[in-house]
Each structure stands twice: as C-alpha cells, then as structure tokens.
Backbone and ligand atoms as CSV (ligand in chain L), in Angstrom:
chain,resi,resn,atom,element,x,y,z
A,1,UNK,N,N,11.589,39.099,28.978
A,1,UNK,CA,C,11.816,37.697,28.657
A,1,UNK,C,C,11.845,37.508,27.140
A,2,UNK,N,N,12.660,36.606,26.709
A,2,UNK,CA,C,12.745,36.334,25.278
A,2,UNK,C,C,11.755,35.222,24.934
A,3,UNK,N,N,11.056,35.409,23.836
A,3,UNK,CA,C,10.101,34.385,23.430
A,3,UNK,C,C,10.849,33.131,23.020
A,4,UNK,N,N,10.319,32.002,23.376
A,4,UNK,CA,C,11.012,30.753,23.090
A,4,UNK,C,C,10.981,30.420,21.599
A,5,UNK,N,N,11.846,29.510,21.219
A,5,UNK,CA,C,11.811,29.020,19.843
A,5,UNK,C,C,12.680,29.832,18.917
A,6,UNK,N,N,12.581,29.532,17.647
A,6,UNK,CA,C,13.420,30.186,16.663
A,6,UNK,C,C,12.890,31.583,16.379
A,7,UNK,N,N,13.727,32.428,15.765
A,7,UNK,CA,C,13.271,33.798,15.484
A,7,UNK,C,C,12.125,33.806,14.471
A,8,UNK,N,N,11.365,34.879,14.527
A,8,UNK,CA,C,10.343,35.094,13.502
A,8,UNK,C,C,11.039,35.467,12.204
A,9,UNK,N,N,10.655,34.817,11.123
A,9,UNK,CA,C,11.232,35.170,9.824
A,9,UNK,C,C,10.330,36.167,9.125
A,10,UNK,N,N,10.854,37.382,8.984
A,10,UNK,CA,C,10.079,38.452,8.356
A,10,UNK,C,C,10.700,38.756,6.995
A,11,UNK,N,N,9.871,38.725,5.961
A,11,UNK,CA,C,10.368,38.891,4.594
A,11,UNK,C,C,9.943,40.250,4.032
A,12,UNK,N,N,10.907,40.949,3.429
A,12,UNK,CA,C,10.629,42.207,2.736
A,12,UNK,C,C,10.348,41.920,1.272
A,13,UNK,N,N,9.179,42.329,0.815
A,13,UNK,CA,C,8.815,42.122,-0.587
A,13,UNK,C,C,8.457,43.458,-1.217
A,14,UNK,N,N,8.674,43.577,-2.505
A,14,UNK,CA,C,8.255,44.793,-3.189
A,14,UNK,C,C,9.072,45.035,-4.440
A,15,UNK,N,N,8.554,45.930,-5.283
A,15,UNK,CA,C,9.231,46.254,-6.538
A,15,UNK,C,C,10.604,46.862,-6.263
A,16,UNK,N,N,11.389,46.910,-7.296
A,16,UNK,CA,C,12.707,47.508,-7.204
A,16,UNK,C,C,12.585,49.007,-6.908
A,17,UNK,N,N,13.429,49.498,-6.021
A,17,UNK,CA,C,13.491,50.933,-5.779
A,17,UNK,C,C,12.515,51.482,-4.752
A,18,UNK,N,N,11.752,50.623,-4.104
A,18,UNK,CA,C,10.742,51.115,-3.156
A,18,UNK,C,C,11.312,51.401,-1.765
A,19,UNK,N,N,12.508,50.858,-1.482
A,19,UNK,CA,C,13.128,51.140,-0.183
A,19,UNK,C,C,13.402,49.922,0.676
A,20,UNK,N,N,13.420,48.747,0.067
A,20,UNK,CA,C,13.661,47.525,0.855
A,20,UNK,C,C,15.050,47.545,1.504
A,21,UNK,N,N,16.039,47.959,0.713
A,21,UNK,CA,C,17.404,47.992,1.240
A,21,UNK,C,C,17.507,49.013,2.373
A,22,UNK,N,N,16.845,50.160,2.187
A,22,UNK,CA,C,16.851,51.196,3.218
A,22,UNK,C,C,16.203,50.673,4.501
A,23,UNK,N,N,15.110,49.952,4.358
A,23,UNK,CA,C,14.431,49.335,5.497
A,23,UNK,C,C,15.353,48.355,6.214
A,24,UNK,N,N,15.995,47.507,5.409
A,24,UNK,CA,C,16.869,46.474,5.971
A,24,UNK,C,C,18.039,47.109,6.708
A,25,UNK,N,N,18.562,48.232,6.201
A,25,UNK,CA,C,19.703,48.847,6.891
A,25,UNK,C,C,19.280,49.461,8.211
A,26,UNK,N,N,18.087,50.046,8.238
A,26,UNK,CA,C,17.613,50.601,9.515
A,26,UNK,C,C,17.437,49.474,10.521
A,27,UNK,N,N,16.855,48.390,10.053
A,27,UNK,CA,C,16.635,47.241,10.933
A,27,UNK,C,C,17.964,46.695,11.436
A,28,UNK,N,N,18.899,46.521,10.505
A,28,UNK,CA,C,20.183,45.911,10.865
A,28,UNK,C,C,20.934,46.772,11.866
A,29,UNK,N,N,20.873,48.087,11.677
A,29,UNK,CA,C,21.558,48.986,12.591
A,29,UNK,C,C,22.930,48.471,12.922
A,30,UNK,N,N,23.166,48.284,14.199
A,30,UNK,CA,C,24.478,47.815,14.613
A,30,UNK,C,C,24.580,46.292,14.616
A,31,UNK,N,N,23.454,45.621,14.275
A,31,UNK,CA,C,23.478,44.154,14.323
A,31,UNK,C,C,24.423,43.587,13.266
A,32,UNK,N,N,24.900,42.424,13.523
A,32,UNK,CA,C,25.762,41.762,12.538
A,32,UNK,C,C,24.939,41.411,11.331
A,33,UNK,N,N,25.471,41.656,10.165
A,33,UNK,CA,C,24.802,41.075,9.021
A,33,UNK,C,C,25.696,40.039,8.394
A,34,UNK,N,N,25.062,38.968,8.003
A,34,UNK,CA,C,25.814,37.866,7.405
A,34,UNK,C,C,25.845,38.126,5.914
A,35,UNK,N,N,26.901,37.730,5.245
A,35,UNK,CA,C,26.812,37.931,3.803
A,35,UNK,C,C,26.161,36.713,3.162
A,36,UNK,N,N,25.904,36.846,1.887
A,36,UNK,CA,C,25.044,35.873,1.225
A,36,UNK,C,C,25.579,34.447,1.258
A,37,UNK,N,N,26.907,34.310,1.442
A,37,UNK,CA,C,27.469,32.965,1.483
A,37,UNK,C,C,26.910,32.150,2.644
A,38,UNK,N,N,26.520,32.865,3.696
A,38,UNK,CA,C,26.020,32.170,4.871
A,38,UNK,C,C,24.532,31.870,4.779
A,39,UNK,N,N,23.922,32.371,3.746
A,39,UNK,CA,C,22.470,32.296,3.671
A,39,UNK,C,C,22.033,31.201,2.724
A,40,UNK,N,N,21.225,30.305,3.244
A,40,UNK,CA,C,20.787,29.195,2.404
A,40,UNK,C,C,19.984,29.695,1.218
A,41,UNK,N,N,19.429,30.912,1.351
A,41,UNK,CA,C,18.602,31.436,0.266
A,41,UNK,C,C,19.411,32.232,-0.744
A,42,UNK,N,N,20.695,32.497,-0.383
A,42,UNK,CA,C,21.550,33.265,-1.274
A,42,UNK,C,C,20.958,34.626,-1.619
A,43,UNK,N,N,20.226,35.207,-0.703
A,43,UNK,CA,C,19.646,36.528,-0.934
A,43,UNK,C,C,20.668,37.601,-0.692
A,44,UNK,N,N,20.233,38.829,-0.839
A,44,UNK,CA,C,21.120,39.955,-0.619
A,44,UNK,C,C,21.710,39.927,0.775
A,45,UNK,N,N,20.835,39.930,1.739
A,45,UNK,CA,C,21.306,40.114,3.089
A,45,UNK,C,C,20.275,39.584,4.078
A,46,UNK,N,N,20.800,39.048,5.155
A,46,UNK,CA,C,19.928,38.563,6.209
A,46,UNK,C,C,20.437,39.164,7.496
A,47,UNK,N,N,19.560,39.686,8.319
A,47,UNK,CA,C,20.056,40.107,9.625
A,47,UNK,C,C,19.088,39.707,10.708
A,48,UNK,N,N,19.674,39.411,11.847
A,48,UNK,CA,C,18.870,38.948,12.959
A,48,UNK,C,C,19.114,39.854,14.139
A,49,UNK,N,N,18.048,40.243,14.806
A,49,UNK,CA,C,18.223,40.999,16.046
A,49,UNK,C,C,17.001,40.865,16.924
A,50,UNK,N,N,17.231,41.223,18.165
A,50,UNK,CA,C,16.120,41.187,19.107
A,50,UNK,C,C,15.572,42.589,19.269
A,51,UNK,N,N,14.266,42.709,19.262
A,51,UNK,CA,C,13.666,44.009,19.519
A,51,UNK,C,C,12.632,43.862,20.624
A,52,UNK,N,N,12.507,44.943,21.391
A,52,UNK,CA,C,11.533,44.887,22.469
A,52,UNK,C,C,10.236,45.529,22.015
A,53,UNK,N,N,9.158,44.780,22.150
A,53,UNK,CA,C,7.845,45.282,21.765
A,53,UNK,C,C,6.890,45.016,22.915
A,54,UNK,N,N,6.302,46.083,23.439
A,54,UNK,CA,C,5.359,45.986,24.561
A,54,UNK,C,C,5.973,45.230,25.745
A,55,UNK,N,N,7.241,45.528,26.023
A,55,UNK,CA,C,7.891,44.963,27.197
A,55,UNK,C,C,8.346,43.524,27.063
A,56,UNK,N,N,8.230,42.981,25.880
A,56,UNK,CA,C,8.637,41.587,25.675
A,56,UNK,C,C,9.604,41.568,24.488
A,57,UNK,N,N,10.665,40.781,24.601
A,57,UNK,CA,C,11.664,40.750,23.535
A,57,UNK,C,C,11.293,39.738,22.466
A,58,UNK,N,N,11.387,40.158,21.239
A,58,UNK,CA,C,11.136,39.255,20.114
A,58,UNK,C,C,12.390,39.172,19.268
A,59,UNK,N,N,12.647,37.999,18.746
A,59,UNK,CA,C,13.801,37.820,17.892
A,59,UNK,C,C,13.325,37.746,16.438
A,60,UNK,N,N,13.902,38.596,15.607
A,60,UNK,CA,C,13.472,38.670,14.202
A,60,UNK,C,C,14.635,38.402,13.265
A,61,UNK,N,N,14.384,37.555,12.303
A,61,UNK,CA,C,15.333,37.322,11.222
A,61,UNK,C,C,14.733,38.002,10.001
A,62,UNK,N,N,15.397,39.062,9.534
A,62,UNK,CA,C,14.850,39.816,8.401
A,62,UNK,C,C,15.480,39.354,7.101
A,63,UNK,N,N,14.634,38.982,6.162
A,63,UNK,CA,C,15.112,38.534,4.864
A,63,UNK,C,C,14.756,39.587,3.837
A,64,UNK,N,N,15.775,40.183,3.247
A,64,UNK,CA,C,15.560,41.199,2.226
A,64,UNK,C,C,15.640,40.506,0.879
A,65,UNK,N,N,14.524,40.346,0.230
A,65,UNK,CA,C,14.534,39.709,-1.082
A,65,UNK,C,C,15.166,40.703,-2.028
A,66,UNK,N,N,16.194,40.320,-2.706
A,66,UNK,CA,C,16.674,41.215,-3.748
A,66,UNK,C,C,15.569,41.188,-4.781
A,67,UNK,N,N,15.645,42.006,-5.788
A,67,UNK,CA,C,14.499,42.185,-6.658
A,67,UNK,C,C,13.842,40.885,-7.048
A,68,UNK,N,N,12.648,40.709,-6.498
A,68,UNK,CA,C,11.891,39.492,-6.789
A,68,UNK,C,C,11.713,39.357,-8.297
A,69,UNK,N,N,11.642,40.500,-8.969
A,69,UNK,CA,C,11.435,40.476,-10.426
A,69,UNK,C,C,12.613,39.782,-11.124
A,70,UNK,N,N,13.793,40.045,-10.584
A,70,UNK,CA,C,14.972,39.502,-11.260
A,70,UNK,C,C,15.251,38.065,-10.841
A,71,UNK,N,N,14.790,37.711,-9.650
A,71,UNK,CA,C,15.071,36.364,-9.149
A,71,UNK,C,C,14.359,35.310,-9.987
A,72,UNK,N,N,14.873,34.121,-9.951
A,72,UNK,CA,C,14.192,33.066,-10.679
A,72,UNK,C,C,12.938,32.648,-9.917
A,73,UNK,N,N,12.107,31.905,-10.571
A,73,UNK,CA,C,10.817,31.555,-9.998
A,73,UNK,C,C,10.960,30.734,-8.716
A,74,UNK,N,N,11.933,29.843,-8.723
A,74,UNK,CA,C,12.139,28.986,-7.570
A,74,UNK,C,C,12.418,29.825,-6.336
A,75,UNK,N,N,13.274,30.827,-6.530
A,75,UNK,CA,C,13.657,31.681,-5.416
A,75,UNK,C,C,12.460,32.448,-4.886
A,76,UNK,N,N,11.691,33.004,-5.818
A,76,UNK,CA,C,10.482,33.724,-5.420
A,76,UNK,C,C,9.560,32.850,-4.595
A,77,UNK,N,N,9.346,31.647,-5.091
A,77,UNK,CA,C,8.435,30.739,-4.404
A,77,UNK,C,C,8.941,30.393,-3.020
A,78,UNK,N,N,10.244,30.254,-2.936
A,78,UNK,CA,C,10.876,29.938,-1.663
A,78,UNK,C,C,10.555,31.031,-0.638
A,79,UNK,N,N,10.693,32.286,-1.064
A,79,UNK,CA,C,10.398,33.408,-0.173
A,79,UNK,C,C,8.930,33.442,0.232
A,80,UNK,N,N,8.084,33.048,-0.697
A,80,UNK,CA,C,6.655,33.046,-0.408
A,80,UNK,C,C,6.320,31.971,0.630
A,81,UNK,N,N,7.182,30.968,0.702
A,81,UNK,CA,C,6.890,29.845,1.592
A,81,UNK,C,C,7.502,29.983,2.984
A,82,UNK,N,N,8.640,30.653,3.064
A,82,UNK,CA,C,9.368,30.573,4.332
A,82,UNK,C,C,9.060,31.666,5.343
A,83,UNK,N,N,8.381,32.747,4.922
A,83,UNK,CA,C,8.166,33.836,5.865
A,83,UNK,C,C,7.128,33.506,6.922
A,84,UNK,N,N,7.378,33.986,8.153
A,84,UNK,CA,C,6.318,33.930,9.169
A,84,UNK,C,C,5.428,35.160,9.004
A,85,UNK,N,N,6.005,36.207,8.407
A,85,UNK,CA,C,5.260,37.448,8.200
A,85,UNK,C,C,5.930,38.222,7.062
A,86,UNK,N,N,5.156,39.151,6.460
A,86,UNK,CA,C,5.656,39.868,5.292
A,86,UNK,C,C,5.431,41.362,5.409
A,87,UNK,N,N,6.452,42.123,5.026
A,87,UNK,CA,C,6.312,43.556,4.829
A,87,UNK,C,C,6.284,43.764,3.326
A,88,UNK,N,N,5.133,44.214,2.843
A,88,UNK,CA,C,4.905,44.353,1.411
A,88,UNK,C,C,5.044,45.834,1.067
A,89,UNK,N,N,6.192,46.205,0.508
A,89,UNK,CA,C,6.495,47.613,0.288
A,89,UNK,C,C,6.125,48.113,-1.110
A,90,UNK,N,N,5.683,49.364,-1.141
A,90,UNK,CA,C,5.606,50.090,-2.404
A,90,UNK,C,C,6.036,51.507,-2.087
A,91,UNK,N,N,6.217,52.308,-3.140
A,91,UNK,CA,C,6.547,53.706,-2.915
A,91,UNK,C,C,5.306,54.538,-3.227
A,92,UNK,N,N,4.992,55.487,-2.330
A,92,UNK,CA,C,3.800,56.325,-2.566
A,92,UNK,C,C,3.989,57.212,-3.799
A,93,UNK,N,N,5.233,57.285,-4.299
A,93,UNK,CA,C,5.518,58.109,-5.478
A,93,UNK,C,C,5.484,57.301,-6.772
A,94,UNK,N,N,5.106,56.038,-6.669
A,94,UNK,CA,C,5.226,55.161,-7.834
A,94,UNK,C,C,4.027,54.205,-7.889
A,95,UNK,N,N,3.046,54.598,-8.690
A,95,UNK,CA,C,1.829,53.797,-8.762
A,95,UNK,C,C,2.102,52.370,-9.241
A,96,UNK,N,N,3.045,52.218,-10.145
A,96,UNK,CA,C,3.368,50.875,-10.639
A,96,UNK,C,C,3.817,49.971,-9.488
A,97,UNK,N,N,4.542,50.529,-8.532
A,97,UNK,CA,C,5.011,49.708,-7.410
A,97,UNK,C,C,3.847,49.318,-6.507
A,98,UNK,N,N,2.822,50.182,-6.460
A,98,UNK,CA,C,1.609,49.883,-5.687
A,98,UNK,C,C,0.859,48.718,-6.346
A,99,UNK,N,N,0.772,48.765,-7.668
A,99,UNK,CA,C,0.110,47.671,-8.393
A,99,UNK,C,C,0.910,46.377,-8.233
A,100,UNK,N,N,2.217,46.523,-8.236
A,100,UNK,CA,C,3.090,45.362,-8.049
A,100,UNK,C,C,2.849,44.739,-6.664
A,101,UNK,N,N,2.648,45.591,-5.667
A,101,UNK,CA,C,2.390,45.087,-4.313
A,101,UNK,C,C,1.093,44.270,-4.299
A,102,UNK,N,N,0.093,44.728,-5.048
A,102,UNK,CA,C,-1.165,43.978,-5.119
A,102,UNK,C,C,-0.951,42.613,-5.760
A,103,UNK,N,N,-0.138,42.598,-6.810
A,103,UNK,CA,C,0.162,41.313,-7.466
A,103,UNK,C,C,0.880,40.373,-6.506
A,104,UNK,N,N,1.840,40.940,-5.787
A,104,UNK,CA,C,2.597,40.108,-4.843
A,104,UNK,C,C,1.681,39.587,-3.749
A,105,UNK,N,N,0.723,40.413,-3.346
A,105,UNK,CA,C,-0.229,40.001,-2.317
A,105,UNK,C,C,-1.051,38.805,-2.811
A,106,UNK,N,N,-1.432,38.858,-4.076
A,106,UNK,CA,C,-2.223,37.769,-4.652
A,106,UNK,C,C,-1.384,36.489,-4.729
A,107,UNK,N,N,-0.142,36.641,-5.168
A,107,UNK,CA,C,0.758,35.485,-5.228
A,107,UNK,C,C,0.961,34.895,-3.839
A,108,UNK,N,N,1.132,35.790,-2.877
A,108,UNK,CA,C,1.346,35.363,-1.494
A,108,UNK,C,C,0.151,34.567,-0.973
A,109,UNK,N,N,-1.009,35.042,-1.345
A,109,UNK,CA,C,-2.215,34.367,-0.859
A,109,UNK,C,C,-2.299,32.939,-1.396
A,110,UNK,N,N,-1.770,32.748,-2.595
A,110,UNK,CA,C,-1.769,31.390,-3.156
A,110,UNK,C,C,-0.889,30.461,-2.330
A,111,UNK,N,N,0.212,31.047,-1.820
A,111,UNK,CA,C,1.144,30.212,-1.050
A,111,UNK,C,C,0.774,30.118,0.415
A,112,UNK,N,N,0.155,31.192,0.919
A,112,UNK,CA,C,-0.130,31.254,2.346
A,112,UNK,C,C,-1.604,31.521,2.565
A,113,UNK,N,N,-2.274,30.657,3.303
A,113,UNK,CA,C,-3.691,30.878,3.585
A,113,UNK,C,C,-3.899,32.236,4.280
A,114,UNK,N,N,-4.886,32.969,3.825
A,114,UNK,CA,C,-5.058,34.376,4.185
A,114,UNK,C,C,-4.885,34.719,5.663
A,115,UNK,N,N,-5.597,34.084,6.529
A,115,UNK,CA,C,-5.639,34.560,7.901
A,115,UNK,C,C,-4.430,34.206,8.737
A,116,UNK,N,N,-3.576,33.361,8.229
A,116,UNK,CA,C,-2.535,32.850,9.113
A,116,UNK,C,C,-1.202,33.548,9.015
A,117,UNK,N,N,-0.987,34.297,7.955
A,117,UNK,CA,C,0.303,34.944,7.797
A,117,UNK,C,C,0.141,36.459,7.871
A,118,UNK,N,N,0.706,37.079,8.916
A,118,UNK,CA,C,0.588,38.534,9.015
A,118,UNK,C,C,1.294,39.234,7.852
A,119,UNK,N,N,0.597,40.191,7.272
A,119,UNK,CA,C,1.157,40.970,6.173
A,119,UNK,C,C,0.830,42.429,6.439
A,120,UNK,N,N,1.829,43.283,6.291
A,120,UNK,CA,C,1.566,44.718,6.385
A,120,UNK,C,C,1.918,45.358,5.052
A,121,UNK,N,N,0.963,46.085,4.497
A,121,UNK,CA,C,1.205,46.872,3.294
A,121,UNK,C,C,1.869,48.166,3.732
A,122,UNK,N,N,3.071,48.419,3.195
A,122,UNK,CA,C,3.869,49.561,3.641
A,122,UNK,C,C,4.054,50.559,2.503
A,123,UNK,N,N,3.476,51.744,2.666
A,123,UNK,CA,C,3.658,52.814,1.679
A,123,UNK,C,C,4.861,53.642,2.082
A,124,UNK,N,N,5.987,53.381,1.459
A,124,UNK,CA,C,7.234,54.066,1.844
A,124,UNK,C,C,7.413,55.370,1.053
A,125,UNK,N,N,8.373,56.158,1.470
A,125,UNK,CA,C,8.728,57.468,0.882
A,125,UNK,C,C,7.650,58.506,1.120
A,126,UNK,N,N,6.983,58.430,2.267
A,126,UNK,CA,C,5.907,59.388,2.534
A,126,UNK,C,C,6.439,60.794,2.781
A,127,UNK,N,N,7.779,60.928,2.843
A,127,UNK,CA,C,8.356,62.278,2.911
A,127,UNK,C,C,8.229,63.027,1.579
A,128,UNK,N,N,8.082,62.274,0.485
A,128,UNK,CA,C,8.045,62.912,-0.839
A,128,UNK,C,C,6.610,63.322,-1.194
A,129,UNK,N,N,6.053,64.228,-0.394
A,129,UNK,CA,C,4.635,64.572,-0.522
A,129,UNK,C,C,4.256,65.109,-1.901
A,130,UNK,N,N,5.131,65.867,-2.489
A,130,UNK,CA,C,4.782,66.475,-3.784
A,130,UNK,C,C,4.780,65.484,-4.932
A,131,UNK,N,N,5.408,64.344,-4.708
A,131,UNK,CA,C,5.462,63.354,-5.789
A,131,UNK,C,C,4.484,62.208,-5.560
A,132,UNK,N,N,3.586,62.390,-4.617
A,132,UNK,CA,C,2.649,61.321,-4.269
A,132,UNK,C,C,1.775,60.920,-5.456
A,133,UNK,N,N,1.710,59.596,-5.715
A,133,UNK,CA,C,0.839,59.060,-6.765
A,133,UNK,C,C,-0.222,58.125,-6.200
A,134,UNK,N,N,-0.053,57.751,-4.929
A,134,UNK,CA,C,-1.016,56.831,-4.309
A,134,UNK,C,C,-1.478,57.443,-2.985
A,135,UNK,N,N,-2.767,57.691,-2.860
A,135,UNK,CA,C,-3.265,58.302,-1.623
A,135,UNK,C,C,-3.329,57.266,-0.512
A,136,UNK,N,N,-3.250,57.759,0.725
A,136,UNK,CA,C,-3.314,56.859,1.875
A,136,UNK,C,C,-4.674,56.170,1.924
A,137,UNK,N,N,-5.727,56.883,1.547
A,137,UNK,CA,C,-7.057,56.274,1.660
A,137,UNK,C,C,-7.232,55.149,0.637
A,138,UNK,N,N,-6.682,55.343,-0.558
A,138,UNK,CA,C,-6.760,54.275,-1.549
A,138,UNK,C,C,-5.990,53.040,-1.073
A,139,UNK,N,N,-4.813,53.285,-0.521
A,139,UNK,CA,C,-3.987,52.164,-0.060
A,139,UNK,C,C,-4.641,51.448,1.118
A,140,UNK,N,N,-5.264,52.241,2.006
A,140,UNK,CA,C,-5.929,51.644,3.166
A,140,UNK,C,C,-7.080,50.750,2.705
A,141,UNK,N,N,-7.809,51.223,1.713
A,141,UNK,CA,C,-8.926,50.435,1.176
A,141,UNK,C,C,-8.413,49.140,0.552
A,142,UNK,N,N,-7.313,49.258,-0.172
A,142,UNK,CA,C,-6.725,48.090,-0.813
A,142,UNK,C,C,-6.236,47.079,0.236
A,143,UNK,N,N,-5.637,47.595,1.292
A,143,UNK,CA,C,-5.167,46.715,2.363
A,143,UNK,C,C,-6.340,45.970,2.996
A,144,UNK,N,N,-7.453,46.676,3.156
A,144,UNK,CA,C,-8.633,46.051,3.762
A,144,UNK,C,C,-9.143,44.917,2.882
A,145,UNK,N,N,-9.167,45.159,1.576
A,145,UNK,CA,C,-9.606,44.127,0.646
A,145,UNK,C,C,-8.681,42.915,0.729
A,146,UNK,N,N,-7.392,43.202,0.867
A,146,UNK,CA,C,-6.411,42.124,0.885
A,146,UNK,C,C,-6.182,41.549,2.274
A,147,UNK,N,N,-6.976,42.007,3.238
A,147,UNK,CA,C,-6.885,41.458,4.576
A,147,UNK,C,C,-5.498,41.646,5.188
A,148,UNK,N,N,-4.945,42.847,5.020
A,148,UNK,CA,C,-3.694,43.134,5.716
A,148,UNK,C,C,-3.739,44.520,6.339
A,149,UNK,N,N,-2.776,44.788,7.204
A,149,UNK,CA,C,-2.675,46.097,7.841
A,149,UNK,C,C,-1.965,47.044,6.892
A,150,UNK,N,N,-2.008,48.320,7.230
A,150,UNK,CA,C,-1.412,49.336,6.360
A,150,UNK,C,C,-0.695,50.385,7.192
A,151,UNK,N,N,0.457,50.828,6.689
A,151,UNK,CA,C,1.187,51.918,7.355
A,151,UNK,C,C,1.968,52.682,6.297
A,152,UNK,N,N,2.093,53.994,6.485
A,152,UNK,CA,C,2.973,54.779,5.612
A,152,UNK,C,C,4.250,55.080,6.377
A,153,UNK,N,N,5.354,54.998,5.685
A,153,UNK,CA,C,6.661,55.161,6.319
A,153,UNK,C,C,7.566,56.063,5.479
A,154,UNK,N,N,8.619,56.530,6.110
A,154,UNK,CA,C,9.709,57.136,5.362
A,154,UNK,C,C,11.013,56.583,5.911
A,155,UNK,N,N,11.644,55.738,5.111
A,155,UNK,CA,C,12.935,55.202,5.540
A,155,UNK,C,C,13.946,56.338,5.588
A,156,UNK,N,N,13.807,57.297,4.673
A,156,UNK,CA,C,14.753,58.419,4.620
A,156,UNK,C,C,14.694,59.244,5.903
A,157,UNK,N,N,13.479,59.458,6.435
A,157,UNK,CA,C,13.308,60.239,7.656
A,157,UNK,C,C,13.268,59.347,8.894
A,158,UNK,N,N,13.422,58.047,8.693
A,158,UNK,CA,C,13.282,57.053,9.766
A,158,UNK,C,C,11.943,57.232,10.481
A,159,UNK,N,N,10.909,57.447,9.699
A,159,UNK,CA,C,9.571,57.656,10.252
A,159,UNK,C,C,8.739,56.382,10.094
A,160,UNK,N,N,8.226,55.891,11.209
A,160,UNK,CA,C,7.318,54.724,11.222
A,160,UNK,C,C,7.947,53.380,10.828
A,161,UNK,N,N,9.259,53.372,10.560
A,161,UNK,CA,C,9.878,52.107,10.143
A,161,UNK,C,C,9.810,51.081,11.276
A,162,UNK,N,N,10.169,51.522,12.481
A,162,UNK,CA,C,10.104,50.582,13.613
A,162,UNK,C,C,8.665,50.210,13.939
A,163,UNK,N,N,7.753,51.163,13.735
A,163,UNK,CA,C,6.347,50.854,13.993
A,163,UNK,C,C,5.880,49.707,13.101
A,164,UNK,N,N,6.401,49.666,11.879
A,164,UNK,CA,C,6.039,48.561,10.973
A,164,UNK,C,C,6.512,47.227,11.559
A,165,UNK,N,N,7.734,47.206,12.092
A,165,UNK,CA,C,8.245,45.966,12.698
A,165,UNK,C,C,7.463,45.619,13.971
A,166,UNK,N,N,7.133,46.648,14.772
A,166,UNK,CA,C,6.355,46.382,15.989
A,166,UNK,C,C,4.995,45.789,15.608
A,167,UNK,N,N,4.409,46.340,14.539
A,167,UNK,CA,C,3.098,45.850,14.091
A,167,UNK,C,C,3.158,44.385,13.704
A,168,UNK,N,N,4.241,44.016,13.031
A,168,UNK,CA,C,4.427,42.623,12.628
A,168,UNK,C,C,4.534,41.721,13.863
A,169,UNK,N,N,5.324,42.162,14.826
A,169,UNK,CA,C,5.508,41.347,16.040
A,169,UNK,C,C,4.178,41.197,16.783
A,170,UNK,N,N,3.420,42.296,16.870
A,170,UNK,CA,C,2.125,42.218,17.574
A,170,UNK,C,C,1.195,41.230,16.881
A,171,UNK,N,N,1.190,41.257,15.570
A,171,UNK,CA,C,0.313,40.327,14.850
A,171,UNK,C,C,0.768,38.885,15.019
A,172,UNK,N,N,2.086,38.685,15.005
A,172,UNK,CA,C,2.605,37.326,15.202
A,172,UNK,C,C,2.236,36.808,16.579
A,173,UNK,N,N,2.282,37.703,17.572
A,173,UNK,CA,C,1.929,37.290,18.940
A,173,UNK,C,C,0.450,36.979,19.065
A,174,UNK,N,N,-0.378,37.767,18.391
A,174,UNK,CA,C,-1.811,37.486,18.424
A,174,UNK,C,C,-2.077,36.092,17.886
A,175,UNK,N,N,-1.362,35.785,16.816
A,175,UNK,CA,C,-1.527,34.477,16.192
A,175,UNK,C,C,-1.036,33.377,17.127
A,176,UNK,N,N,0.139,33.657,17.737
A,176,UNK,CA,C,0.715,32.686,18.674
A,176,UNK,C,C,-0.229,32.452,19.852
A,177,UNK,N,N,-0.760,33.571,20.413
A,177,UNK,CA,C,-1.576,33.466,21.616
A,177,UNK,C,C,-2.932,32.838,21.349
A,178,UNK,N,N,-3.349,32.845,20.077
A,178,UNK,CA,C,-4.661,32.269,19.782
A,178,UNK,C,C,-4.556,30.791,19.432
A,179,UNK,N,N,-3.310,30.291,19.456
A,179,UNK,CA,C,-3.136,28.869,19.139
A,179,UNK,C,C,-3.562,27.996,20.302
L,1,LIG,P1,P,15.078,48.639,-3.000
L,1,LIG,O1,O,15.392,48.458,-4.451
L,1,LIG,O2,O,13.655,48.295,-2.703
L,1,LIG,O3,O,16.028,47.937,-2.090
L,1,LIG,O4,O,15.173,50.222,-2.708
L,1,LIG,P2,P,16.349,51.035,-1.982
L,1,LIG,O5,O,16.301,50.851,-0.514
L,1,LIG,O6,O,17.622,50.737,-2.662
L,1,LIG,O7,O,15.873,52.529,-2.283
L,1,LIG,C1,C,15.822,53.040,-3.608
L,1,LIG,C2,C,16.095,54.543,-3.564
L,1,LIG,O8,O,15.061,55.211,-2.835
L,1,LIG,C3,C,17.395,54.885,-2.866
L,1,LIG,O9,O,17.976,55.990,-3.549
L,1,LIG,C4,C,16.959,55.305,-1.481
L,1,LIG,O10,O,17.832,56.224,-0.903
L,1,LIG,C5,C,15.615,55.951,-1.753
L,1,LIG,N1,N,14.694,55.833,-0.619
L,1,LIG,C6,C,14.395,54.705,0.111
L,1,LIG,N2,N,13.482,54.988,1.047
L,1,LIG,C7,C,13.184,56.305,0.922
L,1,LIG,C8,C,12.299,57.200,1.615
L,1,LIG,O11,O,11.578,56.842,2.555
L,1,LIG,N3,N,12.257,58.496,1.163
L,1,LIG,C9,C,13.028,58.936,0.148
L,1,LIG,N4,N,12.920,60.225,-0.210
L,1,LIG,N5,N,13.875,58.125,-0.517
L,1,LIG,C10,C,13.956,56.838,-0.145
C-alpha cells in the first residue's frame, strides 16, 4: 500500500565533492528527473520515486542541493526549512567536509527542532580506505552528540546507499506513527 499524502521531501546536504550528485543519480535510477525549470527551488535536480521499505511503499522527493556554499543565503535557508528529512553527507577522505557537516547540522538545528526532523550523517566514499581521514567511531560519536543516525556508504560501489534511504523512511514512519 502507498502511504497517503504528499511524498516525503528528503534533502541532500554537504560540502562540495562529497558525493551528493552520485547519491542523487543512484536514487533517480530510471525515474524521471525534472530539470531545474520545473523546480520552484531552482536547484540542480529533483527526482521523485516510490521505494518499498519493510513491505510498505513510500514516496520520496529527493532534493539535491547544489553546493550550499555557493548558493545564496535565502536558498540555503529555504532548504533548511522544507525538508521532512536530511541526508547530511561528508567524505571519509576529507576531514574538512566532516567539519562542514557538523556546521550544517548546527544550522539545521536552528531551523528544525532537534527531535522532529530525521537526519542521517552519511560518511561517503568508504571504498577509499587508504585515504580515510575520519574514523567511523569518531563519526558515530559525533552523530550521537548531534542526535542523528550514522551510516558509511560508497556511492561508487553502490554500498549502503539504499540503506541510507531506507533508514530515512523508517525514521519518518516512526515519527508519523507516534503522532
Ligand atoms: P557533489 O559535489 O557532492 O555532488 O559530489 P559528486 O557526486 O559530484 O562527487 C564528487 C566526486 O567524487 C566525483 O568524481 C565522484 O565520482 C566521486 N565519488 C562520489 N561518491 C564516491 C564514492 O563513494 N567513492 C569514490 N571513490 N568516489 C566517489
């Protein structure tokens, strides 16, 4: 059965080069993607598709923020306000992107009260083991402090990417069911 109502809006956030576009392409797969002219946010790309999680279909609208750093403040704030859930990406090979994720988490908390918006901290590029700059245990600890879940992924190897989306849907449902 399809969940009623509008799709869940899931926003990809993170520094430039961490793998947001790669994530969005895996998600989009064969789904139609609309170009930016159709998007009220004028972002890079938006795609919508249904995915089955635990035997129930969920509809997700994925918003790939083009580099939040380059976007104007209004646009950034808009993204902070409209998501039902957030995938906060960094690259395990780039400590600066990990610090950037922490900053984004803090900004997000200002816009969204902590317990109500599901956020998953995503350490991408876990295939690049020799270039690792951020350990999983450090990231897990940071996620705990920031009250979000944590997962390591490799968009290049298509490892754990769908698990990140499933995790988001499960958290959204927990929130829905507790209402
Ligand atoms: P964005 O700026 O956040 O959208 O990052 P992109 O998706 O454009 O990725 C930046 C670069 O990292 C590209 O060359 C990707 O091919 C590469 N990349 C993305 N994800 C991974 C990954 O999981 N592993 C590896 N090795 N490279 C990746």
